[in-house]
N, C-alpha and C positions, 0 to 999 in steps of 0.2 A: 496338362489334360491330353490324354492319348486319343488319337483318332483311328477309327477302324478303316482298313483298306477295302474299298468298294470292289466287289467281284466284277470280272469282265462280263459284257452282255451275253456272250455265248455260254458262260458258266451259269448265269442266271437261268437261261433256257434249260440247260442240262439239269440243274437243281429242281426246276419246276417239273420236268418230265420224270423225275425220280420220286414224285409224290402221287398219291391217288388222285384221279383214277388212272393216270398214265402208268403207274407202277404195276397195274394189272397186266400190262403188256409183257412183263417178265414171265408171267405164268404161261402166256401163249407161246412165247419164245421157247420156254422150257419144254412144253408139250411138243412143239414142232421138232426140236432137236432130239427128243426122246424117240420120235418116229424116224426121222431122216438119218440120224447118226447111230441108231441102234444102241442107245445108252442104257447101261445097267447100273443101278445105284449100289453103293456100298457105304458102310460106316467106317469111320476112322477117328478114334479119340485123339490121335496125334495131330491130325489136321484140324480138329475142333480146337485143340489147345493153341495151335499156331494162329488160327483165325481170331481167337480171343485176344492174343497178344497184339495182333495187327489191327484190331478194332473193326473187323468186317462181319462179325456174327450177325448183326441186324440186317445186313444186306444179302444174307444167304437164305435159301429156302428153309422152311421149318424142319423138315425131316430128310427129304432126299436132296442132298446138296453136292455129293461127290459121285462121279460116274466113271465107268470104264466104257470105252467105245471100241467096237469091233472094226471100225473103219479108221484108217489113218495111223500114222506113227508120230504123234506129237501130243501136245496138251493145249487146251484152250479154255477160256472163261466165257460165260454168258451171264445175263442178269439172274442172279440167284444161285449160281453154282459153278463148278469147274469140272472138266472132264479130261481124262488121259486116254490115249490110245493104248489098248491092252498090250500090244507088243512092246511099246515104249515103257509102260509101267512095269512089266515083267523083267526088263533089263536094268531097271534103276534100283539102287540100294535105298535104304530107309532115309538116309540123310539127303540123297539126291531127290527123292520124292518130295520131301519137305521143302527143298530149295525151289523146285519147279512150282510147287503149290504156292509158295510165298510170292513168286513172280506173278502168278495168276490172281492171287488175292489183291496184289497191288493194282492190277487192272480194274478189279471190282471196286476197290476203295476209291479210285479216281473216276469212276463212271466212264471208262474208256470206250465201252461198247456203245453207249449213247453218243459220246463225242464223235466216234467213228461214223455212226449213222448220220449225224447232222452235217459232218464235213464231207462225206463221200456218198453214202446211200441216198440221202434226201435230195441233194442237188441232181444226182443222176436220174432219179425217179421223176423229179419235177421237169427236167429237160425233156425226157421221153414222153411224158404226158402232154406237155405243151405242144410238142411237134405232132403228136397224135390228134389232139384237139384241133390244131391248125389245119392239118390235112383233111380231117373229117368235115370241118366247117366249109372248106373249099368245095368238097365233093357234094355236100348236102345242099349248100346254097348256090351251087354252080348252075350251069345251063340244064343239067339233067334233073336237079332237085331230088336226087335219090342216090343210094349207095347199094350196089349189088354185092353178092357174096364174094366174088373174086376181088373186088376193090377193098372190101372189109378185111379179107385175109391178107392182102398186101399191106394195108395200114397196120394191122396187128404185127405182122412180121417185121415191118420197118421199125415199129416202136420198140420191139425186143432188141433189134440190132442196135438202135440208137442208145438204148439203155446199157447194153454191154459195152459199147464203145465209150460212152461217157463215164461209165463206172471204171473202166480201165484208165481213162484219162485222169479222173479224179484221184485214183490211187497214185498215179505218177506225180500229180501236182502236190498231193499231201505226203509224199514220200519222206521229206525232211522231218515233218511232224511225227510220222510213225516211227522213224529211227530214234528220235528223241524220246518218244514214249517207251519204246522197248528198253533203251538204256536206263531210263528212270526206273522202270520196274526191276531191271537187273540189280541196280544199286540198292534199291529198297529191300529186295529179297536178300541181298548179301548182308544187310544190317540185322536181319532177323534170323538168318540161318548161316550155315557154313559156306563161305564164298567158293571154296575149292570144290565143294559138292555141286554147286550150281555150275561151275565151269565144266566139270566132268559130265553133268547131265546135258549141257548145251553141246558139248563136243560129241557126245553119243548121238544126239539128234542130228547134228550136221553130218556125221559120218554115215548115218543110215540112209541118207538121200542118195539114191542110185544115180549113176551117170546118165541113164536114160531119162530119169525124171528131171535132171538138171538141164536137159536139152529142150524141154517142153516150154511153150509160150507162157503158160501159167507160172512156172517156176521163175522164169526170167523177169516177169513183172513183179512177182512177190519178192524176189531177191533185191530188187531196187528199193523196196519199201522197208527192208530190214537192215540193221547194222551188220557188218561182217563179224565173224567169230572173233577175230583179233581185236576189233574195237570193243566188243562186249567183255572180253577177258580183261582188257586194259581198264575199262570202267569199273569192273567188279573189284579188281585188285587195288584200285585207287581208294576204296572205302574199307578195305579189310584192315 
Protein backbone atom coordinates (compact mmCIF):
# COMPACT_ATOMS: atom_id res chain seq x y z
CA UNK A 1 0.00 0.00 0.00
CA UNK A 2 1.58 3.25 -1.17
CA UNK A 3 1.59 6.33 1.01
CA UNK A 4 1.47 9.86 -0.35
CA UNK A 5 4.16 12.33 0.67
CA UNK A 6 2.70 15.15 2.72
CA UNK A 7 3.59 18.62 1.40
CA UNK A 8 5.58 21.02 3.53
CA UNK A 9 3.57 23.61 5.51
CA UNK A 10 4.86 26.50 3.39
CA UNK A 11 3.81 24.64 0.23
CA UNK A 12 0.30 24.23 1.66
CA UNK A 13 0.14 28.00 2.18
CA UNK A 14 1.38 28.61 -1.37
CA UNK A 15 -1.19 26.20 -2.81
CA UNK A 16 -3.96 27.89 -0.83
CA UNK A 17 -2.97 31.31 -2.12
CA UNK A 18 -3.11 29.95 -5.68
CA UNK A 19 -6.89 29.40 -5.40
CA UNK A 20 -9.79 31.87 -5.39
CA UNK A 21 -10.21 34.44 -3.98
CA UNK A 22 -6.44 34.92 -3.58
CA UNK A 23 -5.78 34.03 -7.24
CA UNK A 24 -7.51 37.31 -8.11
CA UNK A 25 -4.32 38.99 -6.91
CA UNK A 26 -2.66 37.83 -10.13
CA UNK A 27 -5.01 40.10 -12.05
CA UNK A 28 -4.04 43.08 -9.88
CA UNK A 29 -0.35 42.22 -10.27
CA UNK A 30 -0.79 42.03 -14.02
CA UNK A 31 -2.51 45.42 -14.17
CA UNK A 32 0.18 47.04 -12.02
CA UNK A 33 2.96 45.65 -14.21
CA UNK A 34 1.15 46.75 -17.37
CA UNK A 35 1.33 50.31 -16.04
CA UNK A 36 4.73 50.36 -14.30
CA UNK A 37 6.75 48.33 -16.81
CA UNK A 38 4.94 49.57 -19.93
CA UNK A 39 4.08 46.08 -21.10
CA UNK A 40 2.75 45.50 -24.60
CA UNK A 41 1.06 42.12 -25.22
CA UNK A 42 1.80 39.91 -28.20
CA UNK A 43 0.71 36.47 -29.42
CA UNK A 44 3.03 33.52 -30.04
CA UNK A 45 1.84 30.05 -31.14
CA UNK A 46 5.34 28.72 -30.40
CA UNK A 47 5.16 29.88 -26.78
CA UNK A 48 1.61 28.47 -26.51
CA UNK A 49 2.87 25.07 -27.68
CA UNK A 50 5.76 25.17 -25.20
CA UNK A 51 3.42 26.15 -22.35
CA UNK A 52 1.21 23.19 -23.25
CA UNK A 53 4.13 20.76 -23.14
CA UNK A 54 5.23 22.14 -19.77
CA UNK A 55 1.70 22.02 -18.36
CA UNK A 56 1.39 25.70 -17.40
CA UNK A 57 -1.44 26.80 -19.73
CA UNK A 58 -3.99 26.84 -16.89
CA UNK A 59 -1.73 29.15 -14.86
CA UNK A 60 -1.53 31.77 -17.63
CA UNK A 61 -3.93 34.60 -18.43
CA UNK A 62 -6.68 33.79 -20.90
CA UNK A 63 -5.66 36.10 -23.74
CA UNK A 64 -2.83 38.46 -22.83
CA UNK A 65 -0.02 36.31 -21.46
CA UNK A 66 3.19 37.29 -23.31
CA UNK A 67 4.55 40.83 -23.18
CA UNK A 68 7.36 43.06 -24.36
CA UNK A 69 8.65 45.69 -21.94
CA UNK A 70 10.25 48.95 -23.01
CA UNK A 71 12.16 48.96 -19.71
CA UNK A 72 15.01 46.67 -18.81
CA UNK A 73 17.10 44.13 -20.70
CA UNK A 74 15.97 40.81 -19.27
CA UNK A 75 12.97 38.51 -18.92
CA UNK A 76 10.73 37.93 -15.93
CA UNK A 77 7.58 36.08 -14.96
CA UNK A 78 4.61 37.09 -12.83
CA UNK A 79 1.32 35.38 -11.95
CA UNK A 80 -0.38 34.81 -15.29
CA UNK A 81 2.32 35.71 -17.80
CA UNK A 82 5.91 36.35 -18.81
CA UNK A 83 7.61 39.46 -20.18
CA UNK A 84 10.76 40.14 -22.18
CA UNK A 85 12.71 43.36 -22.40
CA UNK A 86 12.28 44.52 -25.99
CA UNK A 87 16.00 45.03 -26.49
CA UNK A 88 16.67 41.52 -25.17
CA UNK A 89 13.93 39.95 -27.31
CA UNK A 90 15.23 41.60 -30.49
CA UNK A 91 18.71 40.13 -29.95
CA UNK A 92 17.50 36.56 -29.30
CA UNK A 93 17.02 33.90 -31.94
CA UNK A 94 13.86 31.78 -32.04
CA UNK A 95 15.42 28.89 -30.12
CA UNK A 96 16.88 31.24 -27.51
CA UNK A 97 13.49 32.90 -27.00
CA UNK A 98 11.89 29.51 -26.37
CA UNK A 99 14.66 28.55 -23.94
CA UNK A 100 14.24 31.72 -21.85
CA UNK A 101 10.45 31.31 -21.97
CA UNK A 102 10.82 27.74 -20.67
CA UNK A 103 12.88 29.07 -17.76
CA UNK A 104 10.12 31.57 -16.90
CA UNK A 105 7.38 28.94 -17.34
CA UNK A 106 9.23 26.84 -14.77
CA UNK A 107 8.96 29.73 -12.30
CA UNK A 108 5.20 29.91 -12.94
CA UNK A 109 4.71 26.16 -12.64
CA UNK A 110 6.39 26.14 -9.23
CA UNK A 111 4.62 29.28 -7.92
CA UNK A 112 7.99 30.90 -7.33
CA UNK A 113 6.51 34.42 -7.29
CA UNK A 114 4.27 33.54 -4.35
CA UNK A 115 7.09 31.68 -2.58
CA UNK A 116 9.34 34.71 -3.01
CA UNK A 117 6.66 36.96 -1.54
CA UNK A 118 6.16 34.69 1.49
CA UNK A 119 9.88 34.33 2.12
CA UNK A 120 11.04 37.89 1.39
CA UNK A 121 8.25 40.40 0.83
CA UNK A 122 5.85 39.42 3.60
CA UNK A 123 8.42 39.27 6.47
CA UNK A 124 9.87 42.63 5.37
CA UNK A 125 6.42 44.22 5.27
CA UNK A 126 5.42 42.70 8.60
CA UNK A 127 8.55 44.00 10.32
CA UNK A 128 8.09 47.50 8.92
CA UNK A 129 4.43 47.63 9.96
CA UNK A 130 5.21 46.29 13.43
CA UNK A 131 7.79 49.01 14.01
CA UNK A 132 5.43 51.67 12.65
CA UNK A 133 2.62 50.54 14.96
CA UNK A 134 4.98 50.36 17.92
CA UNK A 135 6.30 53.89 17.45
CA UNK A 136 2.81 55.22 16.74
CA UNK A 137 1.49 53.65 19.95
CA UNK A 138 4.26 55.26 22.00
CA UNK A 139 3.49 58.66 20.49
CA UNK A 140 -0.29 58.37 20.82
CA UNK A 141 -0.37 56.95 24.34
CA UNK A 142 2.61 58.94 25.56
CA UNK A 143 2.58 62.16 27.58
CA UNK A 144 1.32 64.27 24.66
CA UNK A 145 -1.44 61.82 23.67
CA UNK A 146 -1.24 63.14 20.10
CA UNK A 147 0.81 62.95 16.93
CA UNK A 148 1.63 66.09 14.96
CA UNK A 149 2.36 66.24 11.23
CA UNK A 150 6.14 66.26 11.65
CA UNK A 151 6.09 63.17 13.87
CA UNK A 152 3.78 61.37 11.42
CA UNK A 153 6.11 62.17 8.54
CA UNK A 154 9.06 60.86 10.56
CA UNK A 155 7.25 57.61 11.37
CA UNK A 156 6.29 57.13 7.71
CA UNK A 157 9.83 57.78 6.49
CA UNK A 158 11.26 55.48 9.13
CA UNK A 159 8.84 52.72 8.13
CA UNK A 160 9.90 52.98 4.49
CA UNK A 161 13.58 52.85 5.43
CA UNK A 162 13.01 49.84 7.70
CA UNK A 163 11.15 48.06 4.90
CA UNK A 164 13.96 48.69 2.38
CA UNK A 165 16.63 47.54 4.84
CA UNK A 166 14.70 44.44 5.88
CA UNK A 167 13.91 43.63 2.23
CA UNK A 168 17.61 43.79 1.39
CA UNK A 169 18.44 41.65 4.42
CA UNK A 170 15.80 39.04 3.54
CA UNK A 171 17.17 38.87 0.00
CA UNK A 172 20.62 38.10 1.39
CA UNK A 173 19.25 35.54 3.87
CA UNK A 174 17.32 33.79 1.10
CA UNK A 175 20.17 34.00 -1.42
CA UNK A 176 20.95 30.23 -1.26
CA UNK A 177 17.31 29.40 -1.94
CA UNK A 178 17.15 31.83 -4.87
CA UNK A 179 20.30 30.34 -6.39
CA UNK A 180 18.83 26.84 -6.14
CA UNK A 181 15.58 28.12 -7.65
CA UNK A 182 17.33 29.64 -10.68
CA UNK A 183 19.41 26.50 -11.27
CA UNK A 184 16.27 24.36 -11.04
CA UNK A 185 14.52 26.49 -13.65
CA UNK A 186 17.60 26.35 -15.89
CA UNK A 187 17.73 22.56 -15.79
CA UNK A 188 13.99 22.22 -16.38
CA UNK A 189 14.20 24.60 -19.34
CA UNK A 190 17.06 22.54 -20.80
CA UNK A 191 14.83 19.44 -20.70
CA UNK A 192 12.13 21.09 -22.84
CA UNK A 193 14.31 23.16 -25.17
CA UNK A 194 17.85 23.22 -26.53
CA UNK A 195 20.33 23.69 -23.70
CA UNK A 196 22.87 25.43 -25.91
CA UNK A 197 20.24 28.00 -26.88
CA UNK A 198 19.64 28.68 -23.18
CA UNK A 199 23.36 29.07 -22.54
CA UNK A 200 23.69 31.56 -25.41
CA UNK A 201 20.69 33.54 -24.15
CA UNK A 202 22.07 33.70 -20.59
CA UNK A 203 25.50 34.69 -21.89
CA UNK A 204 23.94 37.46 -23.98
CA UNK A 205 22.08 38.79 -20.93
CA UNK A 206 25.21 38.66 -18.76
CA UNK A 207 27.30 40.40 -21.40
CA UNK A 208 24.76 43.20 -21.80
CA UNK A 209 25.17 44.37 -18.19
CA UNK A 210 27.41 47.42 -18.33
CA UNK A 211 30.38 47.97 -16.05
CA UNK A 212 28.61 51.00 -14.62
CA UNK A 213 25.57 48.89 -13.69
CA UNK A 214 27.80 46.28 -12.09
CA UNK A 215 29.13 48.88 -9.67
CA UNK A 216 25.67 49.81 -8.36
CA UNK A 217 24.47 48.65 -4.93
CA UNK A 218 21.36 47.05 -6.44
CA UNK A 219 23.42 44.88 -8.79
CA UNK A 220 25.77 43.77 -6.03
CA UNK A 221 22.84 42.64 -3.88
CA UNK A 222 21.16 40.95 -6.84
CA UNK A 223 24.35 39.18 -7.91
CA UNK A 224 24.59 37.52 -4.50
CA UNK A 225 21.13 36.02 -5.05
CA UNK A 226 21.87 34.53 -8.47
CA UNK A 227 24.19 31.70 -9.46
CA UNK A 228 27.19 32.61 -11.57
CA UNK A 229 27.07 32.06 -15.31
CA UNK A 230 29.64 29.29 -14.95
CA UNK A 231 27.44 27.45 -12.43
CA UNK A 232 24.41 27.82 -14.68
CA UNK A 233 26.25 26.51 -17.72
CA UNK A 234 27.55 23.55 -15.69
CA UNK A 235 24.03 22.70 -14.43
CA UNK A 236 22.49 22.96 -17.91
CA UNK A 237 25.08 20.76 -19.57
CA UNK A 238 24.65 18.17 -16.84
CA UNK A 239 21.12 17.42 -18.05
CA UNK A 240 21.75 17.70 -21.81
